[in-house]
C-alpha positions in Angstrom: 198.1 -105.4 127.1 199.5 -108.9 126.2 199.7 -109.5 129.7 196.5 -110.2 129.7 196.7 -113.4 127.6 199.6 -114.5 130.4 202.7 -113.0 128.4 205.7 -111.6 130.8 206.1 -107.9 130.3 209.5 -109.4 128.5 208.0 -111.4 126.4 205.5 -109.0 125.3 208.1 -106.2 124.8 210.6 -108.7 122.4 207.3 -110.5 120.7 206.1 -107.0 119.4 209.3 -105.9 118.4 210.0 -109.5 116.3 206.3 -109.1 114.9 207.6 -105.6 112.9 210.4 -107.5 111.2 210.3 -110.1 108.7 213.2 -111.7 110.5 215.4 -110.9 113.5 218.5 -112.1 115.2 218.9 -111.5 119.3 221.5 -108.9 118.5 219.4 -106.7 116.3 216.4 -106.9 118.9 218.8 -105.9 121.5 219.8 -102.7 119.3 216.4 -101.9 118.4 215.1 -102.3 121.8 218.1 -100.0 123.6 217.5 -97.4 120.5 213.6 -97.2 121.8 214.7 -96.0 124.9 213.6 -98.9 126.3 216.9 -98.9 128.3 220.0 -100.6 128.4 219.0 -103.7 130.4 218.3 -105.5 127.0 221.3 -107.1 126.2 221.7 -109.4 123.5 222.1 -112.3 126.4 218.6 -111.3 128.0 216.9 -111.1 124.6 217.8 -114.5 123.3 216.7 -116.0 126.6 213.4 -114.2 126.0 213.1 -115.5 122.3 213.9 -119.3 123.5 210.7 -118.8 126.0 208.7 -117.4 123.3 209.7 -120.3 120.7 208.9 -122.8 123.3 205.5 -121.4 123.5 204.9 -121.0 120.2 205.0 -117.3 119.4 208.4 -117.7 117.7 210.5 -119.9 115.2 214.3 -120.3 114.7 216.6 -121.5 112.1 220.5 -121.4 111.9 221.5 -118.2 110.2 224.1 -117.4 107.7 226.7 -116.9 111.2 225.6 -119.9 112.8 223.7 -118.1 114.7 219.8 -118.3 115.2 217.7 -115.9 113.2 213.8 -115.8 114.7 210.5 -115.2 112.8 207.2 -114.2 114.6 204.6 -116.6 114.9 200.9 -114.8 113.0 199.3 -113.4 115.8 196.4 -114.9 114.3 197.6 -118.0 114.9 200.1 -117.5 118.2 197.9 -115.3 120.2 193.8 -116.8 119.1 194.3 -119.8 121.1 195.4 -117.8 124.3 192.4 -115.9 123.9 190.5 -118.4 123.7 191.6 -120.2 126.7 191.3 -116.8 128.6 187.7 -116.4 127.6 186.9 -120.2 129.3 188.7 -119.0 132.3 186.5 -116.2 132.6 183.3 -118.4 131.8 184.6 -120.3 134.6 184.8 -117.3 137.1 182.1 -115.9 136.1 180.2 -119.6 137.5 182.6 -119.2 140.4 181.2 -115.5 141.2 177.4 -116.6 140.8 178.2 -119.1 143.3 180.3 -117.1 145.7 177.3 -114.8 145.7 174.5 -117.2 146.5 177.1 -118.6 149.3 177.2 -115.1 150.6 173.6 -114.4 150.8 173.0 -117.8 152.9 176.1 -117.1 155.0 174.4 -113.1 155.7 171.2 -114.6 156.4 169.7 -113.0 153.3 166.7 -115.4 152.2 167.2 -116.3 148.3 165.0 -113.7 146.4 164.9 -111.2 149.2 164.0 -107.5 148.2 166.8 -106.3 150.5 170.2 -106.9 152.4 171.5 -104.9 155.2 175.0 -104.1 155.2 177.0 -102.6 158.4 180.4 -101.1 159.1 182.5 -98.4 156.9 184.3 -100.9 155.0 181.5 -103.0 154.1 179.9 -100.3 153.2 182.4 -98.8 151.0 183.4 -101.9 149.2 179.9 -102.5 148.3 179.5 -98.9 146.8 182.2 -99.1 144.9 181.4 -102.6 143.7 178.0 -101.5 142.7 179.6 -98.9 140.3 182.3 -101.5 139.3 179.5 -104.1 137.7 177.4 -101.5 136.3 177.3 -101.9 132.3 175.0 -98.9 131.0 174.3 -96.6 133.6 174.2 -95.1 137.3 171.3 -92.9 138.3 172.1 -91.0 142.0 170.7 -88.6 144.2 173.4 -86.4 146.1 171.7 -84.4 148.3 174.1 -81.7 149.9 172.8 -81.7 153.5 175.1 -84.2 155.8 178.7 -83.8 154.1 180.3 -86.4 155.7 180.8 -89.6 152.9 181.6 -93.2 153.5 183.7 -92.8 150.5 184.8 -89.3 149.6 184.5 -87.9 145.7 188.3 -88.2 145.8 188.7 -91.1 146.8 185.6 -93.1 144.4 188.4 -94.5 141.9 185.0 -96.7 140.8 183.5 -94.0 139.3 186.4 -93.0 136.7 186.7 -96.8 135.9 182.9 -97.1 135.1 183.2 -94.0 133.0 186.2 -95.4 131.1 184.0 -98.7 130.6 180.8 -96.2 129.0 178.8 -96.4 132.2 176.6 -92.8 131.8 176.4 -91.0 135.4 172.8 -89.3 135.7 172.7 -87.6 139.3 170.3 -85.0 140.9 171.4 -82.9 143.0 170.0 -79.9 145.3 170.1 -75.8 144.2 172.0 -75.4 147.2 175.0 -77.6 145.4 175.4 -74.6 143.0 177.3 -72.9 145.7 179.9 -75.8 144.8 180.1 -74.7 141.5 183.8 -75.6 141.1 183.0 -79.5 142.0 179.9 -79.5 139.7 182.2 -78.3 136.7 184.3 -81.0 137.2 181.5 -83.4 137.1 180.7 -82.0 133.9 184.0 -82.3 132.4 184.1 -85.7 133.4 181.2 -86.6 130.9 178.4 -86.7 133.4 174.6 -85.6 133.4 173.7 -83.2 136.4 170.0 -82.2 137.1 169.3 -79.6 139.7 166.1 -80.0 141.9 164.9 -78.3 144.8 165.5 -80.8 147.5 166.0 -84.6 147.9 164.8 -87.2 150.1 167.6 -89.4 150.5 171.0 -90.4 149.2 170.8 -93.2 146.7 172.2 -94.5 144.0 171.3 -97.3 141.4 173.0 -99.2 138.9 171.4 -100.5 135.6 167.9 -100.4 137.2 168.7 -104.0 139.1 170.5 -102.9 142.4 170.2 -99.9 144.4 171.9 -98.7 147.5 170.6 -96.1 150.3 172.1 -94.8 153.6 170.2 -97.0 156.5 170.7 -93.8 158.6 172.7 -90.9 158.5 176.0 -90.9 158.8 177.6 -89.3 162.4 181.1 -88.7 164.1 181.6 -92.2 166.1 178.8 -94.2 164.3 179.3 -97.3 162.1 177.7 -96.3 159.1 174.9 -98.9 157.3 173.4 -99.4 154.2 170.5 -100.6 152.6 170.7 -103.1 149.4 167.7 -103.2 146.9 167.6 -105.8 144.5 165.5 -106.8 141.7 161.7 -106.5 142.7 158.6 -103.7 143.2 160.8 -101.7 145.9 163.6 -101.1 143.3 161.2 -100.3 140.4 159.6 -97.9 142.6 162.9 -96.4 143.5 164.1 -95.9 139.7 160.4 -94.2 139.0 161.2 -92.1 142.0 164.4 -90.7 140.4 162.9 -90.2 137.0 159.9 -88.2 138.3 162.4 -85.9 140.4 164.3 -85.4 137.4 161.6 -84.3 135.2 161.2 -81.5 138.1 164.4 -80.8 137.7 166.8 -78.4 135.5 169.5 -79.9 134.0 173.0 -78.4 134.1 174.8 -78.7 130.6 177.9 -77.9 129.3 178.5 -74.3 127.8 175.9 -73.1 125.2 176.7 -73.1 121.2 177.0 -69.3 122.0 179.3 -66.5 122.8 178.6 -65.3 126.2 179.5 -61.6 125.3 176.9 -61.9 121.9 174.3 -59.2 121.9 171.3 -60.8 121.8 169.1 -60.9 118.7 166.1 -58.5 119.0 163.5 -60.9 117.9 163.4 -63.3 120.7 166.0 -65.1 123.6 169.4 -66.5 121.9 171.2 -69.6 123.8 172.6 -67.2 126.5 169.4 -65.8 127.2 168.0 -69.6 127.8 171.2 -70.4 130.0 170.2 -66.7 132.1 166.5 -68.0 132.0 167.2 -71.3 132.9 169.1 -70.4 135.8 166.7 -67.6 137.1 163.9 -70.1 137.2 166.0 -72.6 139.5 166.7 -69.1 142.0 169.8 -68.3 141.5 170.5 -64.4 142.0 171.9 -62.4 139.2 175.5 -62.3 140.9 175.0 -66.4 140.7 173.9 -66.2 137.4 177.2 -64.1 136.2 179.4 -66.3 137.6 178.1 -69.4 136.8 178.0 -68.5 133.0 181.2 -66.4 133.0 179.3 -62.8 132.1 179.3 -59.5 133.5 176.9 -58.8 136.4 175.8 -55.6 134.3 175.3 -58.2 131.1 173.1 -60.6 133.2 171.1 -57.3 133.8 170.7 -56.1 131.1 169.7 -59.3 129.0 166.9 -59.7 131.8 165.7 -56.3 131.3 165.6 -56.8 127.7 163.9 -60.0 127.7 161.6 -58.1 130.1 160.6 -55.3 127.5 160.1 -57.8 124.7 157.5 -60.0 126.8 156.1 -57.0 128.3 156.4 -58.4 131.2 156.5 -56.0 134.4 158.0 -58.4 137.1 160.5 -61.2 137.1 157.6 -63.5 137.6 155.8 -62.3 134.5 158.8 -63.2 132.8 159.1 -66.8 133.9 155.4 -67.6 133.7 155.9 -66.2 129.5 159.2 -67.9 129.5 157.5 -71.5 130.6 154.4 -70.6 128.3 156.5 -69.7 125.5 158.7 -72.7 125.7 161.8 -71.0 126.0 162.9 -72.8 129.0 162.1 -76.3 127.6 162.3 -79.8 129.7 164.9 -80.7 132.1 166.2 -82.6 129.2 167.2 -79.7 127.0 167.7 -77.1 129.9 170.3 -74.3 128.7 171.6 -73.8 132.5 175.4 -73.8 131.6 178.1 -73.8 134.2 180.7 -71.6 132.7 181.9 -69.9 129.8 183.2 -72.6 127.1 187.0 -72.5 126.5 188.1 -71.5 123.2 189.9 -74.7 122.5 186.6 -76.9 123.6 184.6 -78.3 120.9 181.4 -76.8 120.4 179.4 -79.4 121.5 179.3 -80.2 125.3 179.1 -83.5 126.5 176.3 -84.9 128.3 177.1 -84.4 131.9 176.6 -85.1 135.6 178.2 -85.7 138.6 179.3 -89.3 141.0 176.7 -89.8 143.7 179.1 -90.0 146.4 
């Protein structure tokens, strides 16, 4: 990581080794580095050359040793590296100003008036670049609609490297998917495992990505074979606020898919009411899954699902599943979308009992 401060790889390695010792000769460091598996390329001559460079840069000092050869000491990191860190901060501030200026020049060159609420981008590579750039620029969260229709994408899920990078920085992904997406349970399970949040809704009007409630992206037209895709970039203003409000309105109507519930799927239900697995079953039943699909999603046996549903109908006195759903809703067994118990799969024995917030990248 010291490369970020301008040190070469060799300097990084030797400085770290020198920091761990009160003092050392080139031969000592060469022997130590060769012993760590860093490779036989660490000769005394090479280490001596790197040490000379560290001394010139102020990261090390040298004095004559008892045998006449130089002995080196590392300059304390807070003294040696803090000036480099300050310089990089100054550089980043200057780059920030350049980026802002370039953004203004870009808009002017692309005939987007200053303060315009939208801009149009066309061409597969341009759309791809803006989609990835939108995620990389996000600081807090990505909101998205991921409709199942039209499986053609400018950026395939496996090529969306910006998603993993954004999540590594702590950006939260909250995405709505259509009910039909549950047929692709493996993809959704991977998204949940990645720590995203998915909410299932009946249908979605359009594909949509919003970064930090600050900028949004919508396909201009459906992606067809042989056509060049386009996209609408929506900047801050009333239109963007409407898109954010649309996302949250649709999300409130959906059912959050969470990781596996904190209960053993094979546990027998209590007589007094629904346990966590019952709530999972009711949640998936509520969004229209069949008994077979529920069993597959929760890792239960088909007959176990039927037995649980039958028991809940007996407890509530419901004669039909519709009546059971009505009773579950009024009794608060289903809960709001934020607390839906619609888990995707059985928890592995080695997983922690608390599930991470989850969803899927809007690709």
